[in-house]
N, C-alpha and C positions, 0 to 999 in steps of 0.2 A: 504494500500500500504506500503510495507516495506521501511525502510530508505535505499536508494541505496548507501549511502556514509559511512556506518558504519560496520566495523568488528573491534573487539577490538585488541589492542596491547597485547602481552603476549605469552602464551604457548599453542600451539595446538598439539594434539596427533593424528597421523595417525594410527588409531587402526587396529590391525591385524584382520583378518577374521578367527574365529575358525571353524574347521570342525569336524564332528564325524568320527569314524573309517570307516563308510560307505561313507564318502566324502560329506555328507549333511551339511548344515549350522547348527552350534551348537549354537542355540539361548540362552539356559541357560548359557553357558560359556560366550557369548557376554555380557549378563546382569551382570555377575560377574566382567568382565573387565571394563565395563562402570562405575559401582559403585565405583570401586577403583580409577578410573581417576577423577570422579566427586568429590569424597571425598578429593582428592588432590587439588581441586579448580582450575583446569586448565581452561583456557578461552575458549578453543574450542576442539571439536572432529571432526576429518576428517574421513569420511566413504568412502570406495572404492577408496583408494589411492594405491600407489605402495606397501606400507607395508601391505595393505589389499588384495594383490594378485588380483587387479582389472582386469587384462587381462583374468582371468579364471572365472570370476563371470558372470552368465547369467542375463538376463533382470529381470526375476521374482525374482531371488536372490537379485539383486540390490534393488528392491522395498522392499523386506522383510527386508534387512539389514538397509536401510535408515529409513523405517517406524518405526521399532522397536527402533532404536537409538533415533529418534525424540521423540517417546513416553516415553522412559525410561529417557532420559536426562531432558525432561519436563521443558525446559527453564533455567536449572541450568548452562548451557554453550551453546555457539553457536554450531550448527551442520553444518559442511561444507561438501558438497557432491563432491567427485572426479568424474569428468565427462570429456567427450571429446574424440576425436580420430582424424583420418585423413580424415574425411568426415564432412564438416561444417554442412550440412543439418541434419545428424543424431546426431551430437553433440548438435545442438539446440533442437532436440526432446528429447534427454536424459536430458538436462539441464531443459527443461520445466517440464519433469516428476519429477525431483528432487524438483522443486519449488512446484508442486502440492502435493508432499508428506511432505512438511513442512520444507525443508532445509532452513537454514538462509543465506547461501552463497554457492558459487561454487568455486572449485579449478579446473581449466580447463587446461588439459595437452597440451603441445605443440604438434602440429600434427607431427606424425612420418611416416616414410617410403616414403611419397610423396616428401620430401625435398623441401618444398615451399620456395620461395624467401622471403625476409623481407617484401615486399609489400603484398605478399600472407598471411604471418602471421598476419600482421596488419588487413587485411580485414577479415580474419577468426575470430579473437578475437572481432573485432568491430561488426561483424554481430551477434555473439552470445550475446554480451552485449546489443545490441540494441533490440534483440528479447526477452530477459529474464530479468524481473525486479527484479534482485537480485544482491547484491554486489558480485564481482567476483575477484578472484586471478588468475593471470597468473602463470602457473607452468612451469618454465624454467629448463629443465633437459636434456641437450644435450647428456649426456652419454648414455641415453636410447632412445632418439628420433632421434639422428643424426643431429638435427638442433638447433642452439642457437638463442634465441631471443636477438638480439643485443640491446645495451643500447639505441641507437637512436629510435629503434622501440618501446621499452618499454616506453620511454618518450612520444612518440606519443600516445600510448595506455593510458597513465596516464591521458590524456585529455578527454577520453571517460568517461562520468559521473559515471557509476557504475563499472568501472574497478578500484578497490580500492587498489590493491597491487600486490605483486609478491612473490611466493615461489622461492627463488633464489637458485637453485641447480646446478649452472654452475661450482662450485668448482674453480672459478676464482676470487681471492681476488681483483684483479685490476678492474674487471668488477663490482663486488659487491660494491666496493668503489665508482665507477662512478655513479652507480644507486642511492646509498644513497645520494651522493653529489648533483646530478642534479635533482632528482625527487621532486615533491611538498611535503611540510611538512606533508600533510595528506595522502600520498601514503605509504602504509605499505610495508616495505621490511623485509621479514621473511626468516630466514635461513632454507634451506632445506638440509644442510650438517652438521651433528652433530659435526664433528670435527672443524667446523668453527663457531659454535654457539657463543662462547665467543668473538672471533675476530669480528664477524659481530655486536654484541651488542656494543663492544667498539667503532666501527666505526660510531655508531648512528642508528643501526637497531632497528626494532620495536618488534621483537619476533622471535619465532622459530616454525617450524613444525618438531617435533623431534621423530624419531624412538625410541631412547633411553628412552624417556619419557614413553613408554609402560612398562618399567621395573622400572624406578625410577622417577615417575612423580613429587614427592615433591622436589627432588633435582634439577631437570631441571627447574621447576617453580621458585625455589629459586634463581637459577643462573640468570634467566631472570628478575625476580622482582628486585633483587639487582642491576642488570645492569641498568634497567630503572630508578632506584633511584640514579644512579651514584656512587654506592658502588662497585667499580670494584675490591677492595681488597678481599671482601667476594666472589664476583663472580668468581674471578680467583682461589681462593681456591676450589670452587665447580667444576670449570672446570677440575682441575687436579684430584679431587676426582672421577669425572665421567669418566675420560679418559680411564680406563681399560674397562668399559662397551661400550664406544664409539668405541674403537678399536675392541672389540669383536663382536659388532653388525654388523660389515662389514667384518669379516674374510672370509665370503662367501656371496653370493648374498643375499641382503635384499629381503624378510623377513625371510630367513632360520634361521639365528642365533637368532633373537628375538623370533620367535615362538618356537624354541628349548628351549630357556631359560624359556619362560612362561610354557612350558610343564614340565620342570624340577621343576618349582615352584608349579606345581600341579594345574594350572589354566586352561589349555587347553589340548587337546590331541595333540600329536606330529604328525600332519597330514598336508601334503602339497598337492597341486594339480600339477600334471605333466604339464610342464617339471621341476618344482622345485622338490627337493628330500631331503632326510635326509642328515645331515651334514656328512662329511668325518670323520672317526674314530679319526684321530689325532687332527683335529680341534675341534671335540666334547669334547675330553678329556681336551684340553687346555681351552675351553670355560667353562666347568664344574669347573675347578680350579679357574677361574676368578669369577664365580658366588659364589663359596664358600668363596673366599676372600672378596667379596663385601657383604657377609652375606645375599644374596638373596635366597640361599638354604642352607641346612644343610647336614652333612654327614649322610648317611642312618644308 
């Protein structure tokens, strides 16, 4: 039986899903990406999250992505599966499948479209947690789901034994402060907004789930590690050093910029699944200049 109370503090990377030119999963490219992240000694890999284009991934592809990641990571980091939707029953089924495939934890997205009440949100998450014996993170991202998990609801969920933390992507610093201040000491509060990573760590956060870490995992991990060690001078320097990448990664909808950057770096093909598409030419030119300045690519 897994320990229902443990996911580590630190740096989690929501890995992109690489595709071939024919729109199939590119498993060899996935292996290359995973090895680079593992070599950076990140604490966790998140599979099938927003950055992984989860809305366009089929059931069989989900199984393949998660199984290959679990096998390749081989215990060198925790593997967290992004699951959930706007149907509690099917969310439980998907979460159970992730458990069977070897996931160490779950990142469960807030139900979208239905616009449930706060009581409905509480019951949704509680039912999943009680059904699946894995540590679980609540994914609060109102900009994409149209529903915010309010602080009082999150505090209620924190009392459910295997709900161990939150990926806080509300982009609301006051809410994040309240969550950190009022939640139990062992409840993980992880930044889901890269531009707020340093601020959240200064406030007492426990780590990040960082899109930018796909590009600069060592720097993001150093920012987090130094913050956890209360060396905020070093962490602040890293925050400003990473700022051009942070701004660039969200110049268009995530994960368009980060996948474009990885393609420019020669690690994946520049392929998205519709309705996502290639970057606009002006943004692409600006992004290339940033990547050159950050020494992630070289002039041809």
